[in-house]
LUMKEBA-332030 format. One record per residue: residue number from 1; residue in one letter; y, z, x of N, C-alpha, C in turn. Coordinates in pm, whole numbers, plus 32768, in hexadecimal, padded with zeros to 4 digits. Atoms other than C-alpha are relative to their C-alpha. Layout:
<pts>
<pt n="NUM" res="A" n_yy="Y" n_zz="Z" n_xx="X" ca_yy="Y" ca_zz="Z" ca_xx="X" c_yy="Y" c_zz="Z" c_xx="X"/>
...
</pts>
This chain:
<pts>
<pt n="1" res="X" n_yy="7FC8" n_zz="7F8B" n_xx="7FC4" ca_yy="2423" ca_zz="6895" ca_xx="2AC2" c_yy="808C" c_zz="8016" c_xx="7FC5"/>
<pt n="2" res="X" n_yy="7F7F" n_zz="7FE0" n_xx="803A" ca_yy="2550" ca_zz="694A" ca_xx="2A33" c_yy="8064" c_zz="8025" c_xx="806D"/>
<pt n="3" res="X" n_yy="7F96" n_zz="7FDE" n_xx="7FA3" ca_yy="2698" ca_zz="696E" ca_xx="2AE4" c_yy="805F" c_zz="8062" c_xx="7FBD"/>
<pt n="4" res="X" n_yy="7FA0" n_zz="7FA0" n_xx="8034" ca_yy="2793" ca_zz="6A86" ca_xx="2ABB" c_yy="8082" c_zz="7FB7" c_xx="7FE1"/>
<pt n="5" res="X" n_yy="7F83" n_zz="8040" n_xx="8024" ca_yy="28C7" ca_zz="6A18" ca_xx="2A02" c_yy="8073" c_zz="8064" c_xx="800C"/>
<pt n="6" res="X" n_yy="7F8A" n_zz="7FAD" n_xx="7FF5" ca_yy="2A27" ca_zz="6A9A" ca_xx="2A1D" c_yy="8011" c_zz="8056" c_xx="7F83"/>
<pt n="7" res="X" n_yy="7FF4" n_zz="7FB5" n_xx="807D" ca_yy="2A26" ca_zz="6B05" ca_xx="28AE" c_yy="7F98" c_zz="8070" c_xx="7FFA"/>
<pt n="8" res="X" n_yy="8066" n_zz="7F97" n_xx="7FFB" ca_yy="28E3" ca_zz="6BC6" ca_xx="28E3" c_yy="802C" c_zz="8075" c_xx="8058"/>
<pt n="9" res="X" n_yy="7FCB" n_zz="7F9A" n_xx="7FA6" ca_yy="2985" ca_zz="6C82" ca_xx="2A03" c_yy="806D" c_zz="8052" c_xx="7FBC"/>
<pt n="10" res="X" n_yy="7F93" n_zz="7FBB" n_xx="8048" ca_yy="2ABA" ca_zz="6CD5" ca_xx="2933" c_yy="7FC6" c_zz="8058" c_xx="7F92"/>
<pt n="11" res="X" n_yy="803F" n_zz="7FB3" n_xx="806B" ca_yy="29E0" ca_zz="6D46" ca_xx="280F" c_yy="7FBD" c_zz="807E" c_xx="8036"/>
<pt n="12" res="X" n_yy="8042" n_zz="7F8D" n_xx="7FC1" ca_yy="2917" ca_zz="6E2B" ca_xx="28F4" c_yy="8066" c_zz="8068" c_xx="802D"/>
<pt n="13" res="X" n_yy="7F98" n_zz="7FA3" n_xx="7FD4" ca_yy="2A51" ca_zz="6EC3" ca_xx="2989" c_yy="8042" c_zz="8047" c_xx="7F8A"/>
<pt n="14" res="X" n_yy="7FC5" n_zz="7FC3" n_xx="8077" ca_yy="2AE6" ca_zz="6F00" ca_xx="282E" c_yy="7FA1" c_zz="8069" c_xx="7FC6"/>
<pt n="15" res="X" n_yy="8062" n_zz="7F9F" n_xx="8033" ca_yy="29A4" ca_zz="6FAD" ca_xx="27BE" c_yy="7FFE" c_zz="807C" c_xx="8057"/>
<pt n="16" res="X" n_yy="8002" n_zz="7F8D" n_xx="7FA4" ca_yy="29A1" ca_zz="708C" ca_xx="28F4" c_yy="807E" c_zz="8054" c_xx="7FEF"/>
<pt n="17" res="X" n_yy="7F82" n_zz="7FB6" n_xx="8012" ca_yy="2B10" ca_zz="70EA" ca_xx="28C5" c_yy="8001" c_zz="8048" c_xx="7F79"/>
<pt n="18" res="X" n_yy="8006" n_zz="7FC0" n_xx="8085" ca_yy="2AD9" ca_zz="7131" ca_xx="2751" c_yy="7FA4" c_zz="807A" c_xx="8002"/>
<pt n="19" res="X" n_yy="805D" n_zz="7F8D" n_xx="7FF5" ca_yy="29AE" ca_zz="7212" ca_xx="279D" c_yy="8042" c_zz="8071" c_xx="804E"/>
<pt n="20" res="X" n_yy="7FBB" n_zz="7F9B" n_xx="7FB1" ca_yy="2A7D" ca_zz="72C7" ca_xx="28A4" c_yy="8065" c_zz="804F" c_xx="7FAC"/>
<pt n="21" res="X" n_yy="7F9A" n_zz="7FBC" n_xx="8051" ca_yy="2B99" ca_zz="7312" ca_xx="27B1" c_yy="7FC3" c_zz="804E" c_xx="7F8C"/>
<pt n="22" res="X" n_yy="8043" n_zz="7FB5" n_xx="806B" ca_yy="2AAD" ca_zz="737A" ca_xx="2699" c_yy="7FC7" c_zz="8082" c_xx="8038"/>
<pt n="23" res="X" n_yy="8036" n_zz="7F87" n_xx="7FC2" ca_yy="29FC" ca_zz="7470" ca_xx="2782" c_yy="8070" c_zz="805F" c_xx="802A"/>
<pt n="24" res="X" n_yy="7F8E" n_zz="7FAD" n_xx="7FD7" ca_yy="2B4B" ca_zz="74EC" ca_xx="2806" c_yy="8039" c_zz="804A" c_xx="7F87"/>
<pt n="25" res="X" n_yy="7FCF" n_zz="7FC2" n_xx="807B" ca_yy="2BC5" ca_zz="752E" ca_xx="26A1" c_yy="7F9F" c_zz="806B" c_xx="7FD0"/>
<pt n="26" res="X" n_yy="8066" n_zz="7FA1" n_xx="802E" ca_yy="2A7E" ca_zz="75D9" ca_xx="2646" c_yy="8002" c_zz="807F" c_xx="8055"/>
<pt n="27" res="X" n_yy="8004" n_zz="7F8C" n_xx="7FA7" ca_yy="2A80" ca_zz="76BD" ca_xx="2777" c_yy="8081" c_zz="8052" c_xx="7FFA"/>
<pt n="28" res="X" n_yy="7F81" n_zz="7FB8" n_xx="8004" ca_yy="2BEE" ca_zz="771A" ca_xx="2748" c_yy="8016" c_zz="8049" c_xx="7F7D"/>
<pt n="29" res="X" n_yy="7FDF" n_zz="7FC7" n_xx="8082" ca_yy="2BFD" ca_zz="7761" ca_xx="25D3" c_yy="7F88" c_zz="8035" c_xx="7FB2"/>
<pt n="30" res="X" n_yy="8072" n_zz="7FDC" n_xx="8056" ca_yy="2AA5" ca_zz="7776" ca_xx="2532" c_yy="7FA0" c_zz="805F" c_xx="8047"/>
<pt n="31" res="X" n_yy="8060" n_zz="7FAD" n_xx="7FB8" ca_yy="29C7" ca_zz="7812" ca_xx="263F" c_yy="802A" c_zz="8093" c_xx="8008"/>
<pt n="32" res="X" n_yy="7FDA" n_zz="7F73" n_xx="7FFC" ca_yy="2A96" ca_zz="7955" ca_xx="2666" c_yy="7FEB" c_zz="8047" c_xx="7F7A"/>
<pt n="33" res="X" n_yy="8014" n_zz="7FC4" n_xx="8084" ca_yy="2A88" ca_zz="7994" ca_xx="24EE" c_yy="7F6C" c_zz="801B" c_xx="7FE9"/>
<pt n="34" res="X" n_yy="8090" n_zz="7FED" n_xx="8011" ca_yy="2911" ca_zz="7961" ca_xx="24E6" c_yy="7FCB" c_zz="806D" c_xx="805C"/>
<pt n="35" res="X" n_yy="802C" n_zz="7F9A" n_xx="7FA2" ca_yy="28E4" ca_zz="7A3C" ca_xx="261A" c_yy="8026" c_zz="808C" c_xx="7FD1"/>
<pt n="36" res="X" n_yy="7FD4" n_zz="7F7E" n_xx="8032" ca_yy="29AE" ca_zz="7B5B" ca_xx="2584" c_yy="7FAA" c_zz="802A" c_xx="7F8A"/>
<pt n="37" res="X" n_yy="8056" n_zz="7FE0" n_xx="8073" ca_yy="28E6" ca_zz="7B4A" ca_xx="2441" c_yy="7F74" c_zz="8026" c_xx="802D"/>
<pt n="38" res="X" n_yy="8085" n_zz="7FE2" n_xx="7FCD" ca_yy="27A0" ca_zz="7B48" ca_xx="2504" c_yy="7FFB" c_zz="808A" c_xx="8041"/>
<pt n="39" res="X" n_yy="7FFD" n_zz="7F7F" n_xx="7FBC" ca_yy="2803" ca_zz="7C74" ca_xx="25D9" c_yy="800F" c_zz="8071" c_xx="7F9B"/>
<pt n="40" res="X" n_yy="7FF0" n_zz="7F99" n_xx="8066" ca_yy="2876" ca_zz="7D3A" ca_xx="24A8" c_yy="7F7F" c_zz="8013" c_xx="7FB1"/>
<pt n="41" res="X" n_yy="807E" n_zz="7FF6" n_xx="8049" ca_yy="2730" ca_zz="7CED" ca_xx="23F7" c_yy="7F99" c_zz="804D" c_xx="8054"/>
<pt n="42" res="X" n_yy="8062" n_zz="7FC0" n_xx="7FA9" ca_yy="2660" ca_zz="7D5D" ca_xx="2522" c_yy="8022" c_zz="8094" c_xx="801B"/>
<pt n="43" res="X" n_yy="7FDA" n_zz="7F75" n_xx="7FE6" ca_yy="2724" ca_zz="7E9F" ca_xx="255A" c_yy="8007" c_zz="8052" c_xx="7F81"/>
<pt n="44" res="X" n_yy="8001" n_zz="7FB6" n_xx="807C" ca_yy="2713" ca_zz="7EFE" ca_xx="23ED" c_yy="808B" c_zz="8022" c_xx="7FCD"/>
<pt n="45" res="X" n_yy="7F75" n_zz="7FED" n_xx="802B" ca_yy="2888" ca_zz="7EE1" ca_xx="23AE" c_yy="8036" c_zz="8089" c_xx="8027"/>
<pt n="46" res="X" n_yy="7FD0" n_zz="7F7E" n_xx="7FD5" ca_yy="28CB" ca_zz="801E" ca_xx="2473" c_yy="8095" c_zz="7FFE" c_xx="8021"/>
<pt n="47" res="X" n_yy="7F73" n_zz="8007" n_xx="7FDF" ca_yy="2A24" ca_zz="7FA0" ca_xx="24CF" c_yy="8059" c_zz="7FFE" c_xx="7F83"/>
<pt n="48" res="X" n_yy="7FB0" n_zz="8009" n_xx="8079" ca_yy="2A92" ca_zz="7F75" ca_xx="2366" c_yy="7FF3" c_zz="807C" c_xx="7FA9"/>
<pt n="49" res="X" n_yy="8012" n_zz="7F87" n_xx="8050" ca_yy="2A1E" ca_zz="80C9" ca_xx="22E3" c_yy="8077" c_zz="805E" c_xx="8010"/>
<pt n="50" res="X" n_yy="7F97" n_zz="7F9C" n_xx="7FFC" ca_yy="2B1B" ca_zz="81D4" ca_xx="228D" c_yy="7FCC" c_zz="807E" c_xx="8044"/>
<pt n="51" res="X" n_yy="802E" n_zz="7F83" n_xx="7FC3" ca_yy="2B0D" ca_zz="8317" ca_xx="2357" c_yy="7FE6" c_zz="8069" c_xx="7F94"/>
<pt n="52" res="X" n_yy="8029" n_zz="7F9E" n_xx="8063" ca_yy="2A67" ca_zz="8439" ca_xx="229F" c_yy="8057" c_zz="807D" c_xx="8001"/>
<pt n="53" res="X" n_yy="7FAC" n_zz="7F88" n_xx="7FF8" ca_yy="2B5B" ca_zz="8546" ca_xx="2313" c_yy="8090" c_zz="7FDB" c_xx="7FDC"/>
<pt n="54" res="X" n_yy="7F75" n_zz="8016" n_xx="8023" ca_yy="2CBE" ca_zz="856E" ca_xx="229E" c_yy="8055" c_zz="7FF9" c_xx="807E"/>
<pt n="55" res="X" n_yy="7FA7" n_zz="800B" n_xx="7F8F" ca_yy="2DDF" ca_zz="851F" ca_xx="2380" c_yy="803A" c_zz="808A" c_xx="8021"/>
<pt n="56" res="X" n_yy="7FC8" n_zz="7F81" n_xx="7FD4" ca_yy="2E53" ca_zz="8649" ca_xx="244A" c_yy="7F96" c_zz="8069" c_xx="801D"/>
<pt n="57" res="X" n_yy="8069" n_zz="7F9E" n_xx="7FE3" ca_yy="2D05" ca_zz="86FF" ca_xx="245A" c_yy="7FBE" c_zz="7FDE" c_xx="8085"/>
<pt n="58" res="X" n_yy="8040" n_zz="8013" n_xx="7F80" ca_yy="2C53" ca_zz="8730" ca_xx="25A1" c_yy="7F70" c_zz="8031" c_xx="7FF7"/>
<pt n="59" res="X" n_yy="808C" n_zz="7FD7" n_xx="7FF9" ca_yy="2ADB" ca_zz="8737" ca_xx="25C9" c_yy="7FCF" c_zz="7FE7" c_xx="808D"/>
<pt n="60" res="X" n_yy="8038" n_zz="800B" n_xx="7F7A" ca_yy="2A27" ca_zz="8772" ca_xx="270F" c_yy="7F6A" c_zz="800D" c_xx="7FF3"/>
<pt n="61" res="X" n_yy="8091" n_zz="7FFF" n_xx="8001" ca_yy="28BB" ca_zz="8719" ca_xx="272A" c_yy="7FD0" c_zz="800A" c_xx="808F"/>
<pt n="62" res="X" n_yy="8035" n_zz="7FEF" n_xx="7F7A" ca_yy="2813" ca_zz="87A3" ca_xx="285E" c_yy="7F6B" c_zz="8019" c_xx="7FF8"/>
<pt n="63" res="X" n_yy="808F" n_zz="7FE9" n_xx="7FF5" ca_yy="26AA" ca_zz="879B" ca_xx="28BE" c_yy="7FED" c_zz="8079" c_xx="805B"/>
<pt n="64" res="X" n_yy="8013" n_zz="7F8C" n_xx="7FA9" ca_yy="2633" ca_zz="88E9" ca_xx="2946" c_yy="7FC2" c_zz="7FD6" c_xx="8085"/>
<pt n="65" res="X" n_yy="8033" n_zz="8021" n_xx="7F7C" ca_yy="25F3" ca_zz="88DD" ca_xx="2AB8" c_yy="7F74" c_zz="8038" c_xx="8012"/>
<pt n="66" res="X" n_yy="8088" n_zz="7FD4" n_xx="7FE5" ca_yy="248A" ca_zz="88EE" ca_xx="2B1E" c_yy="7FFC" c_zz="803A" c_xx="808D"/>
<pt n="67" res="X" n_yy="800B" n_zz="7FC2" n_xx="7F7C" ca_yy="2439" ca_zz="89D7" ca_xx="2C3C" c_yy="7F8A" c_zz="7FC1" c_xx="8048"/>
<pt n="68" res="X" n_yy="806A" n_zz="803B" n_xx="7FAF" ca_yy="2375" ca_zz="8929" ca_xx="2D4B" c_yy="7FCB" c_zz="806B" c_xx="805E"/>
<pt n="69" res="X" n_yy="803E" n_zz="7F9A" n_xx="7FAC" ca_yy="228C" ca_zz="8A25" ca_xx="2DE3" c_yy="7FA3" c_zz="7FBB" c_xx="8063"/>
<pt n="70" res="X" n_yy="8051" n_zz="803C" n_xx="7F97" ca_yy="21F8" ca_zz="89BD" ca_xx="2F2F" c_yy="7F9D" c_zz="806A" c_xx="802F"/>
<pt n="71" res="X" n_yy="8068" n_zz="7FA2" n_xx="7FD6" ca_yy="20AF" ca_zz="8A62" ca_xx="2F83" c_yy="7FF0" c_zz="8004" c_xx="8097"/>
<pt n="72" res="X" n_yy="8016" n_zz="7FF1" n_xx="7F70" ca_yy="203C" ca_zz="8AD3" ca_xx="30D8" c_yy="7FA5" c_zz="7F94" c_xx="8038"/>
<pt n="73" res="X" n_yy="8061" n_zz="8061" n_xx="7FCD" ca_yy="1F2E" ca_zz="89CC" ca_xx="30F3" c_yy="802C" c_zz="7F6E" c_xx="7FE5"/>
<pt n="74" res="X" n_yy="7FCF" n_zz="8086" n_xx="801D" ca_yy="200D" ca_zz="889C" ca_xx="30B4" c_yy="7FF1" c_zz="7FA6" c_xx="8079"/>
<pt n="75" res="X" n_yy="8008" n_zz="8055" n_xx="7F8A" ca_yy="2013" ca_zz="881E" ca_xx="3217" c_yy="8006" c_zz="8054" c_xx="807D"/>
<pt n="76" res="X" n_yy="8000" n_zz="7FBA" n_xx="7F81" ca_yy="2013" ca_zz="8874" ca_xx="3384" c_yy="807F" c_zz="7FDB" c_xx="804B"/>
<pt n="77" res="X" n_yy="7F87" n_zz="8019" n_xx="7FB4" ca_yy="214F" ca_zz="889A" ca_xx="3451" c_yy="7FD9" c_zz="7FE1" c_xx="808F"/>
<pt n="78" res="X" n_yy="801F" n_zz="8029" n_xx="7F78" ca_yy="213E" ca_zz="87E3" ca_xx="359C" c_yy="807F" c_zz="800C" c_xx="8053"/>
<pt n="79" res="X" n_yy="7F8F" n_zz="7FEE" n_xx="7FA8" ca_yy="222A" ca_zz="8855" ca_xx="36AE" c_yy="7FFE" c_zz="7F90" c_xx="8067"/>
<pt n="80" res="X" n_yy="7FFC" n_zz="806D" n_xx="7FA2" ca_yy="22A0" ca_zz="873E" ca_xx="3791" c_yy="8075" c_zz="8013" c_xx="805F"/>
<pt n="81" res="X" n_yy="7F96" n_zz="7FFD" n_xx="7F9D" ca_yy="237B" ca_zz="870F" ca_xx="38C2" c_yy="8036" c_zz="7F74" c_xx="8010"/>
<pt n="82" res="X" n_yy="7FC4" n_zz="8083" n_xx="7FE8" ca_yy="2470" ca_zz="85F6" ca_xx="38FE" c_yy="7FF4" c_zz="7FE0" c_xx="8094"/>
<pt n="83" res="X" n_yy="8011" n_zz="802C" n_xx="7F77" ca_yy="242B" ca_zz="852F" ca_xx="3A39" c_yy="8076" c_zz="7FA7" c_xx="8023"/>
<pt n="84" res="X" n_yy="7F8C" n_zz="804F" n_xx="7FD5" ca_yy="255B" ca_zz="84A9" ca_xx="3AF4" c_yy="7FD7" c_zz="7F8A" c_xx="8053"/>
</pts>
């Protein structure tokens, strides 16, 4: 049967602390860079494109309003009374 030694405990603690600091470094410095590159790739670099219009010009894009015509046979109006 094997017994746990003091050196084995110290070695395990050093490994856990080293893994913690490596992950901390990765999440602080490397992960944000990779995440930004991934998001730019997925969005098609729309944030880095130059605008197509010159500075100082104004363009207004409006969608024409659609008229909603309600027919007579859409529904039935039900008159009600409030009960106190």
